[in-house]
KEZA-829652 format. One record per atom (N, C-alpha, C): x, y, z. Coordinates in steps of 0.02 Angstrom, whole numbers, plus 50000, padded with zeros to 5 digits. Layout:
residues N
XYZ...
END
This chain:
residues 618
498825230648106498825227048170499085231648225499635235348209499935239848258499465245748273499085247948221498615253448231498055251348278497805245048270497275242448313497525241848385498145239348394498435238748461498515245548493498715250448453498795257248480498135260148501497595258748462496935261248480496695258148545496805251448553496605248148616496985251048675497635252348665498045255048719497795262048739497605266248688497365272948703496705272748742496265267848724495625267248760495745265248833496195260448842496345258448911496645264148951497055268148916497375273848949496855279048970496345280148926495815284848943495415282449003495285275649004494905272849060495285273849126495935272649123496345273249184496405280549207496435285349158496515292349176495875295549201495315292649185494675295549205494545294949279494005297849304493825297449376493635290249395493745288449458493595281649483492855281149498492475278649449491755277849457491595271249491490955270349510490735263949540490845258149492490725259449429490805254049379491525251549378492005256249379492705254249380492885250449443492615252549500492755249149563492515241949562491895240949535491615234249532492035229749486492225232349427492635228449380493305226649411493625231649444494265230349477494195225149532493645225549570493525220649623493455213649595493075212949540492985206349509493645203449484494075207749455494725205449431495155202949489495135206649545495535204649604495285198049632494615197149636494325190849660494545185049616494525186149550494745180849504495475178949515495895183949522496605182549533496735178749598496365180649651496465177349716496235170149712495645168949682495355162149682495735157349636495965159749579496225155149530496975155549518497235161649517497945162249503498365162349567498055164449623498425164849686498735158349709498335152849714498635146449736499215144149692499135145149625499675143049580500315147049591500235153549601500815157849612501155156049677500755155349731501045153649796501395146849794501075142049760501365135449756502045135649719502075139549665502705139949628503245143349670503045148449710503525151949752503815147149804503355143649840503585139149893503975133249866503765130649807504135124949779504825127049757504895133249731505565135449712505995136549772505695138949828506075139649889506285132849915505815127849911505965121149936506515117949895506525119349828507025116149787507725118849801507745124949829508385127849846508555126849920508115123449957508195123150030508845119750050508985113950023509595110450042509735104849994510355102849993510555097149951510265090649976510045090550040509755084550068509105082650033508715087750015508095086449979508235083249911508735085949876508925083149811509175075949819509555074849872509815068049887509245063149896508735065049935508165060649946507785059349881507705064649842507345063749778507705058749734508365059149732508755054449690508675047349714508635046349780508515039649806507825037049788507335041549791506635039449785506405038849712506725042449667506505042549596506425035649565506875030849577506775024149547506135020649570505845022849626505255019649653504615023549637504675028749595504095033149586503495029549556503615025249506503055021549476502725017049528503125013649568502845009249620502445013349671502675019249688502305023549735501645025749704501655027549641501035029749607500515024149603500755017949598500295012249591500155008849658500375011949713500285009349781500645002649791501175001349752501574995449762502154996849810502185002849835502695004749884502405010249928502715011149986502495016350033503095020150058503045026750058503585031050079503405034550144503845033950194503745037650256504345042250266504205048750270504735053750276504815055550350505415054450375505535055750446505645063150459506065066350417506235073250431506225077550368506165074550309506135078350247505415079250226505025082650268504305082950258504105086850196504555090750166504375094550107504325090250045504565084050048504555079849989503855077649970503425076550018502755073850004502325074850065501675074550054501215074650110500915067750118500885065450180500665058550192499945058450216499545054350184498855053550206498795048050259499275043450260499265038050309499965036950336500005034050394500645032450424500665024950437501015021250394501085014050403501785012550430501825008650482502475007050511502855002550462503495004350446503885000050402504044993350436503954987950399503964981350430504224976150380504624971350405504794965450366504664959250408504444954050376504304947750411504234942150360504304935950384504234930250339503844924450372503484925950426503104920750460503484917450516504154917850516504554915050570504834920650614505064926050583505304931950620505024938250588504964943450627504724949750602505024955450642505064961450610505344967250645505094973550611504934978550651504804985250623505474988650613505524992750561506174995850545506215002950572506115003450638506235009650673506895009050710507135014550737507835014750760507975010050819507495008550859507635004350918507164998350919507074995150862506594989650857506904983150882506474978750909506684972150930506374966850885506644960950888506384955350849505734952850878505334949650836504704946450857504654939550826504364934850863504284928050838503554926050843503394920050816502704917850809502384916250877501774918950885501374917250943500644916950921500334911150926499654909850902499634911150826499324916650804499234917750732499724922750702500074926550744500484931950717501174932050749501604936350722502284937250749502254942550804501944940750859501794945550912502154944250978502594939250979502964937851041503644941251037503764946251080504384950051074504994946151100505534946951063506194944651085506614950951093506794952551153507094959151165507834959351146507944957651084508594958551052508494963550995508874968950995508804974350946509374973750896509244971050835509794969050790510034974450742509744980450742509884985150688510544988850698510914989350642511484993850637511255000050598511315005850629511095012050597511615017550609511775021250556512225026950562511875032250605512185033950659511875038350709512195045250705511975049150657512235055950647511645060650647511645065350693511055069750700510985074550642511495075050599511455079350541511075075950484510915069550492510595065750439509845067150435509595067950374508885067950361508705061150331508135058450351508005051450338507305050250309507255045250267506605042950242506625035450236506045032350240505985025050238505485023150184505645018250142505205016150089505115008650092504475006450093504304999350095504114997150024504514992649996504384989949929503984983549937503314984149929502874978449940503024972649893503134974149829503194968849779503814964549791504344967449819504964963749830505084961849903504644964149948504714962450018505344965250050505534971350029506144974550054505974981450080506264983350137506204990050163506864993750151506814999650121507395003850108507395009750157507975011350183508055017450222508585021750188508445028250184508915032950152509095038350203509745039750208509985045050251510425049750210510315056250216510705061250179510945066450228511595067950225511905072950267511985079450229511965085050263512065091550230512775092050203513245088250231513935088350208514035084250145513545080150127513595076050066513645068550078513725066450141513745059350156513055056250143513045050450108512415047050093512455039850117511905037550147511865030750172511215027650148511255021750118510655018150099510665011250132510075008950153509995002550187509474998450149509564991850151509044987150130508954982050185508324980750204508164975850255507664970850227507764964450242507264959450224507334953250268506764950450285506724944050319506644938850264507154934850253507204930750192506634925650187506364924950126505804920450116506004913150109506564911750075506754904750065507184902050123507504906650161507874904850221507544908550279507014905950307506594909850354506944911950418507494908750436507844910650497508304916650487508344919250426508834924350408508534931250402508844936050437508684943250430509304946750403509214950550349509774953550313509744961150318510334964150331510424971350329510994972850279510834976450226511344978750179511414986250185512014988650200512134995750212512674998150164512545003550128513025006550082513125013850102513745015450120513925022250140514355025350086514185031450065514555034950012514825041550039515475042650029515805048850052516095052549992515745057649965515995061349907516495066849926516645067649990517065073050014517805071650001518215076750006518935076049996519305074150059518935073050113519245071050176518895064750201519255060850240518965054850271518455056850323517985052350335517445053850382517345047850429517275049350493517125044150543516395044850564516025039250558515315039250575515195034550634514705036450674514515032450732513925027950714513945021750739513415016950727513065015250792512405014550788512055010950842512145003550827512294999750877512434992650868511924988450905511864981950888511364977750922511454977650997510884977151031510904977051104510334972751131510374971251195509854967551231509474972251277508834970751287508434974551335507894970051364507794970251429507244966751461507214959251443507804956151442507844948951429508304945951482508064945251543508504943351599508814936451593508514931851555508784925051550509304924351495509424929651457509864929251400510594928551420510974924851381511694923851391512034925651325512574929651329512914932051269513624929251267513844927351207514534925251196514744927351127515414927851117515694929851052516094924051025515954922250962516314916850930516584919250862517064915450835517324916950769517094911650720516844913950663516624909450610517034910650547517014905750503517404906150441518144906850458518424901650486519104901850513519614903650459520184906550482520714908550437520774916050434521054918550379521164925750374520504929550369519984926250346519334929450339518884928550400519164926150455518754924850514518454931450540517824931150558517464936950585517154935050652517074940250693516764939150758516004939550752515674934850785514944934650786514704934050858514154937550871513864937450938513304932250940513324927950991512814922850999512424924351064511774924951059511354926351117510834920751122510784917751180510264912751193509884914551256509264912451257508864914151316508174910851314507824911651369507154908851378506644914451369506104912851334505574917751322504924915051353504634918951396504004916851428503424917751380502944913251384502344913551342501774916351384501424921451360500874924351399500344919251417500104919551478499564915351503499724907851496500354906151505500554899151500501164897951544501234891751568501824889951605502394887651560502254886751496502764884651449503214890551429503784888751401504264893851378504514891951309504894896451279505214895251214505954896451222506364891951195507084892951193507274896251127507644901851130507814905551070508554906951067508834906951007509544908550996509614913150937510074918050943510184923050891510934923550878511124923550815511824924550796511864930550748512314935250763512364941350723513094943550718513264946350662513944949050651514084954550702514694954650729514884959550779515344964750747515124971150750515514976650721515644981950774516144986150761516284991850804515734997150796515675001450846515165006850841515425012950803516015012350773516285017750731516525014750665516395018250611516655016150546517005021950512517545020450477517945025550443517825024950368517635030650337517525030850265518055035350235518465032550191518995036550161518715041750114519135046750097518925052150052518735049349984518185051849956517925049749891517895042149884517615039049934517585031749936516915029649966516795023249967516185020549996516325014350037515845012350076515905006350118515265002350111515334996050097514764991550088514764986450144514244986550186514184981950243513594977350232513694970950244513144966050242513144962450308512584963050345512534960050411511984954850410512164948650425511684943250429511514941950503510884940550516510654938550582510244932150573510414926850609510014920750607509664919750673509044917550670508624916550729508334909650727508404905950781508084899450788507744899150856507154895950858506804895150922506394888750922506274886450982505924879950990505174880950990504814875550989504094875651002503994877051077503394878651099503284879351171503474872951208503874873651260504124867951298504044869351373504104864051412504104864851485504774868051506504734871851559505334875351581505894870451599505724864551622506224859551640506614857051580506324857851519506664855451459507064861051425507114866751457507434872451424508174871151408508554868551456509274867651447509424863451385509054858051375509174853751317509004857351252508444860751251508224864151190508654870351175508924873351227509374879151217509974877051175510284871551190510864869251153510674867651080510074864851071509854862951004509764869150960509394874150985509264880150944509894884250934510344884150983510974887850975511384884750919511434878150918511814874750865511504876050797510834875950793510494877150730510644884250704510624889150748510744896050728511454896950703511954893850737512644894350716512754890750650512474884750644512554880950582512244884750523511664887750535511334891650482511774897450460512084900850509512524906450492513124904150452513424898550469513994895950432513804894350360513214891450350512984889950282512904896350241512624901450272512494907750237513154911150219513634910950266514294913950252514614910450192514574903850191514864900050136514484901350070513844902650076513414903550017513524910349985513714915350024513754922250000514474924650001514904921149967515604922949968515784928949926515354930949878515494936849836514844940649823514914946249788514334950649776513814947349732514044943149685513574939649642513124934949682513434931449729513054926849771512574930649816512794936549841512354940649883511754943149843511894945249781511344947549738510854941949723511114935949714510684930149702510254928649764510544929449823510164928349885509584933249889509704939549872509184944649874508654943349820508884941249761508414939949706507954934049722508214928949754507804923249773507244925349821507414929749866506914932349913506384936449876506624941049833506154945449797505704941449750505974936149720505584932149673504974928949707505064926749769504504923749805503964929049818504184935049840503694940349853503324942249789503684942849734503364944549670502844939349650503014933049663502534927649648501914928049691501984930249754501404931049797500924936249771501184941449739500764946949713500464945449645500624939549616500324937849551499554937849556499304934949610498584935549624498474942149661498054946349632497994953049661497314956149651497254962349672496614965849672496744973249657496314976049613496344983149598495654986149613495664992249640495044995949651495175003149632494715006149595494815013149575494805017649636495195023049632495245027649688494575031149701494435032349763493845036049783494045041749829493735047549818493865053349860493335054249915492875049549919492365049949971492685048750040492395051750090492675051350158492575044350186493105041750217493055035450255493065029150214493215029450149493225023350108493925020450106493965014050084494595010550079494865011350008495485013550002495795014249936496395009449929496705009549870497225004849855497825005149901497995011149926498585011649970498475007750035497875008450064497735004850126497684997250113497384995450056497304988250040497984984950032498424987949992499084984849980499504984750044499464990050084499834990050147499594984550193498944983350194498664978050238498844971150212498794970050146498984963550118499714962150134500144967150125500864966050139500974964350213500624967850257500704966550329500484959450346499924957150317499674950450332500144945150304500354945950241500804941050210501474940650246501694946150276502324946150313502274941950377501664940450398501564936450459501534928950444501584927050380501454920050361502034917350320502214911150332502774908050295502564905850225503054905850180502954903250112503254896250110502894891550137503164884850146503424881750081503044882650027503234879149965503884881849935504124887649959504744890549933505334889849980505224887350040505774886950088506234881150073506884882350083507394877550062507354870850098507194871050163507244865050203506604860750203506074863150170505444859350168505514853350122505294847550145505354841350107504864841450048505044837949993504604837749934503904835249949503834830249993503174827650010502744833050044503064836950087502704842450122502494847750072502944849450025502774854449974502184852149931502174845749914501624843049874500964843549912500984842349977500384842950018500144850150021500614854850025500444861950026500104863949961500384861749905500094863349840499394860549833499274854649861498594851749860498114856149900498344858949955497924863449995497724869649955498184871949912498034877849872497494876549821497434870349799496924868749748496244867149778496214866349843495574864649876495324870749914494874874449883494614880649912493874880149930493604874149932492894873249945492684876850009492164880950004491894884450063492204891150076492734892950042493064899350052492854904049996492544909650010492494913450072491754913750089491564913050153490854912350170490514918450198490824924250201490514930150231490384935550180490194941450205490094947250160490774950450146490794954950098491424957750076491814960950133492454959050139492874961850193493034969150181492904971750121492994978950109492514983050152491974979950174491474983450215491574982250289492074978250308492204976550379492744981150405492554986750435493034991850453493514989750508493334984650546493804982050597494424979050566494374977050503494954974150468495414979250438495214985650441495604990950407495824996250456495974994250517496194999150567496905001450551497125006950581497785009750564498355004750577498875005250536499465001050542500065005250564499945009950609500455014750627500895012750686500815006650711501245004150765501274996650760501774993650793501834986350792501234983050824500984985750878500414982750912499794982950867499674988650834499094989150789499164984350730499764983850703499874979350647499734972150667499974970150726499854963250750499104962150763498764967150790498044966450802497654965550737497824969650687497484969050622497624962250590498254960050593498434953450564498064947850600498004948350665497674943050704496934942550686496594948250680495874947950666495754945850593496214947550548496154945150479496214937550476496714934850509496814927550508496234923950540495974926750594495394923750627494784923950581494664929550549494084930250504494114925250446494694924850414494764920150357494684912950379494954911350438494894904550463494174902650477493804907050509493114905550527492614906250469492834909150414492394909850356492554904750302492824898950323492904893350278493554892950239494044897250255494664897350216495244893850252495084889350299495604886250340496084882050297495834878850244496274874850201496794879350166496574885050141497034889550109497544892350158497334893750220497794896450270498344891450286498194885050284498704879950297499244879950243499084882450185499564882550130500074888150136499994892550185500474897850195500284904250159500794908350142500674915050116500284915050051500414910150006500044909849943499304908749955499144904350002498444902950018498104908850053498474912150097498194917950132498024923450083498474924650034498344929749984497734928049943497664921749922497074919649885496434920849926496464919049989495874919850032495684927150040496184931550047496044938750053495724941449990495984939549931495694942049868494974939649860494844933249877494154930749874493704934649920493954936349979493534939750029493364946850008493804950149970493654957049949493014957249908492904952249865492304952249823491774947549848491884944449906491424939349932491334933849880491894932049846491884926149802491864919949846491554914749820491504908549859491534902449814491984897849831491994891349798491474886849832490984884649793490434880849823490184875549775490254869349793489944863849757490044864249681490654863649660490844863249589490824869849551490754875449585490764881749549491034887349593491244892749560491454898949594490914904149583490674907149637490134912049631490344918749661490104924049629490274930949649489664933649687489724933549753489164935649796489254942749820488944947349787488964954349809488324957749784488084962449823487474966049802487654971049747487264971449694487424976049639487514983349661487184985249716487244992149739487954993849763488364988649776489054989749799489534990849741489304990049680489754990349622489774997449592489935002349633489965009249609490685011649600491165006849599491855008349582492115002749537492675003949503492964998849461493364993849504493304987449488493674982149523494014977649472494584974749493494904969449454495164964249503494914958149497495154952449536495604948449488496254948549502496744945949455497004939049476496974934349429497264927649436497004924049499496344923449504496054919249556496184911949537496454908149583496604901049569495964897049568495854893549512495304888749508495624882049494495714878149545496114872049537496854873949534497244869549505497964870549505498214874049442497844873449387498104875749323497674881149290497204883949325496754888949296496764895349337496824900949303496804907549335496234911549303495804914349345495224918049322495324925449337495194929749288495194936949297494474939549292494254943049343493574945849343493624953449352493344957149304493344964449306492634966949315492554972249354491924975949359492074983049339491754985349285491914992049258491274996149255491305002049282490735006649281490675009849213490095009149181489985011849114489775019149117489735022249057489545029349054488835030649078488405025549073487715026449097487645024849172488215024449207488235023049280488025015949298487985011549248487855004549262488525000749263488564995849308489164991749312489104985849264489664983749235489684977949191490244973349214490144966849206490634961849225490984959049163491644958249168492024955249114492454949649143492444943849110492804938049136493264935249082493884933649102494364930549056494774925549095495054920649059495494915649090496214917549074496604918149126497314919549117497664913449088497474907649114497684901249086497174896049109497144890349076496644885349096496864878449074496634873349109496784866449092496184862849063495614866349059495014863349032494544868949010493964867248984493474872148962493064874549021492984881249026492594884149081492014888249053491484888649093490884892249073490674897049128490274902049109490024906849159489324908949140488944911049191488274913849179488164919349230487704923949214487564929449260487034927349310486784932149349486324930749404485714926849379485544921549416484974917449399485134911949349485654912749310485864907849259485304906149210484854910949197484304909649150484544909849078485064913849064485344914148997485804908148986485964906848923486394901248906487094902448934487424896848951488104897248978488574899948924489044904248944489524907248898490204903948910490504901548856491164898448862491694903848871492134902848919492654907748936493294906148898493704911348889494344910548855494814916148875495354917048837495844922248854495594929348843495064930148803494784936848791494184938048836494104944248855493584945948904492884944748875492454941648915491754940648897491324945048943490824948248912490404953048948489804949548980489654951649042489054949249077488724955349110488064956249099487724961849133487644960349207487614965549247487484964749319486724964649327486474959049355485754958349363485564957949437484964960149450484684959949518484124954849519484144950149565483644944849568483234945249632482664942249629482234941549689482054934249697482264930849751482714933349803483424934449777483824937949818484494939949798484934933749790485314933349734485784927849722486454930749701486934926349689487584928449663487494931649594487944936249576487874939749512488284936349457488684931149475489084927749425489244920649451489224915949405489414908949420489914906649368490434903049391490954900349346491064893049363491094888749312491204881649324491504878349261491824872649272492064868649215491564863349194491024862649231490514857549218489904860949187489834860349122489284863749088488604861049110488554854649122487924851849145487744854549214488244855449256488124858449322487834865449314488084869149265487824875949254487104875749228486944870949186486254870149162485794868449221486034864449267485634862449325485514868349372486004872949375485924878749420485304882849402485154883049337484564886749314483934884549351483894878049366483294875349398483374874849474483974876149499484094875349571484124881949609484194887449572484264893949607483584896549629483064895449590482374897249609482284904749620482374908649568482254915849573481564917349544481224922249574480564924349550480614929749496481124933949502481174939649457481914941049444482064942449381482754944249361482704950449318483094955549335483114961749297483814964649299483964968749250484614972149252484634976949311485194977049345485264981449402485204988749379484844992949416484764999949396485425003649399485485009049361486115013049365486185016249433486805017549451486925020949515486745028249510486545031149566486375038249568486995042349550486895047749512487455051949490487835054949549487475056749601487815059949658488265054949694488085048449692488515043349723489165042649684489115042449617489715041949575490135048249584489815054149585490185060349593490545060549661490225057849712490535057749778491195053849777491205048149742491825044149738492345047449693492115050449638492585053349591492875059949613492465063949648492675070749663492675072549737492425068049780492415069449851491815073549873491365075249826490755078949841490265077449786489645079349795489115077649747488955083249699489415088249692489285093949649489565093149579489845087449564490135086349498490885086849499491175087649440491905087249434492285093449455491935099049468492285105149485492295106149560492815109649582492905110949653492325115149680492085113949743491555118149771491725125549771492375127349776492575134349774492375137549708492385133549654492185136149589491445138349591491025133849619490315135449620490165141349666490525141849721490435147549767490615154049731491175153849695491405159949660490915161849604490645156749569490155158149516489535161449545489285158749601488695161649634488835168749656489435169849683489625176549705489645181349647489925179049591489965183449532489265185049505488815180049506488125181249482487775186349525487855185649591487535190449637487805197449626488475198049620488785204649609488555207649543488515203249491488295205749426487585208549429487145204949463486455207349467486405213749509486795214249562486795220449601487045226249558487575224849519487855229949475487335231949422486985226949394486475228349343485905232549372485695230749433485165234549466485385241749478486015242549495486275249249507486275253449444486455250449387486455253949323485745256049305485265251349314484565252949297484315258649340484475258549405484255263949450484565270549430485215270449411485535276649390485225279449327485085274949279484765277149216484075280149229483705276749274483035279049290483065286049323483505286649371483575293049406483825298549360484315296849317484585301849271484065304249222483675299449195483165301349146482635305649178482445303949240481945307949275482185315049288482815315949305483095322549318483125326749255483325323749198483365327449135482695330149114482185325849123481505328049105481305334149146481445333949209481265339549253481615345849233482275345249217482655351149196482375354149133482195349749085481925352149021481275355849031480855353049075480205356149087480305363049119480745363649166480875370049199481145375149150481585372749104481895377149055481365379749007480915375348986480395377348939479925382448970479755381349034479315386149068479625392949074480265392849084480605399249090480605402949023
END
């Protein structure tokens, strides 16, 4: 083995010691091209990543904060916006961090103001800025929106080692409550004084401020009460609003190797639109409600266990809202909608709507009525798939854009037959949105999947569609290896027997159950729904004679270049276009090199013959 290695080394040494021929130049050039195209990016990336890892302790601090949310980020159940630590990730979209519960809403930027309900969205500004934020210019900051729990996290890391984490949420079961939880950690051996931005008023000329003490005794704390009149656009009516918030100093002291845990509650109450003459009376009413609400919350959260329970109750409602959901496989094609944009939009819309059935003060009779609205979905959804309506997927990079998108979504769902679901609050709105993604429609005793087979060139999952009160339907569309889409249907739970049939309903009805049942995607003439689901088997038998199709055939497979476009971002297959360019370049160079060798051989042989002939003549 050593003798063979020595022989190879001697040959390489002879090649290197010899004269630099054209052949050696071409081989050397090809090796350099290969290294630049394939090994260069990897080497550069490792160099820069190693430099970034050593850049500062702030980067490590942010990574430690973000690591628990990595799975949620990968599954688009959370969104990370990096304010100043740009080396952590590259952002393809910029979604404004936002919390809302249908009664109040706020973007979590440094100088944000509260917003209350106006028409369909939380778009009426109340120029009270409630945020407490550590204001240290040495801090690097990132913001993470946890969609599943309805909580926005802010992380701040100082080069000196000071760490600050925030949690913000507009409470779901107590809709008048906005919560700020702030945890400051000082690992240094010396005490540290930090400056806070504190709540302030802006552009609210009718507002009146007073300071009161709540929770009398040794634990009494100062609270700021602000009341004022809010004008309604294009109306002579006004709204009376009152806000109560904990009052803190703009400086906080953190002892050496210690931490500080701050919990700030803000309660907001406001009236319905009223005449300006009735403002004084309504002002006193909303002010008393806001103060009473704050006193109840203070009594309710006397220790950390109670505070944790308050947060868990909020998160539980949000998690329940996401039980009905939608999955779509990622696409690299330009201009398409992917899971990150879909989840960000669903979260923004649900934040604009109240969860009536979970709110503490809602009467049992009202809750029962809301639940009945959830079971009555007749006529929803009546349009084409909202995934193709680009007006519904505009950027969410500012409060105004978010409100505009929410408004047009609510209008679209209302006018497309989903008004009953919208009345049910956030649960109904979520159901309506999921139905609209697939153009599902509840119609005359059945649920039908109305979409053109040509649109099924990605994988879809519609999870836990409500069919009545006790039945959940899961519908999957999976692209097969032959580029044909197939439908799979299962019942998550059910209160009776359900059946399904594919387009045209010419085949026998298939009984559904907890295991997935396969249905081919068929194309009919004229075009009909590709799937029907009902609990009435006779109704399904009747559909066969009521649909009136002339022709039924299996939908043709999708073109390979269309699938490649979604999977790879181009129609050249799974490899990067740079690969194909380099291959073509190598082929061209090889043929030029081959032609050169042939020409040299031809010329050399011709010259030898001539020399021989001359020699012989001599």
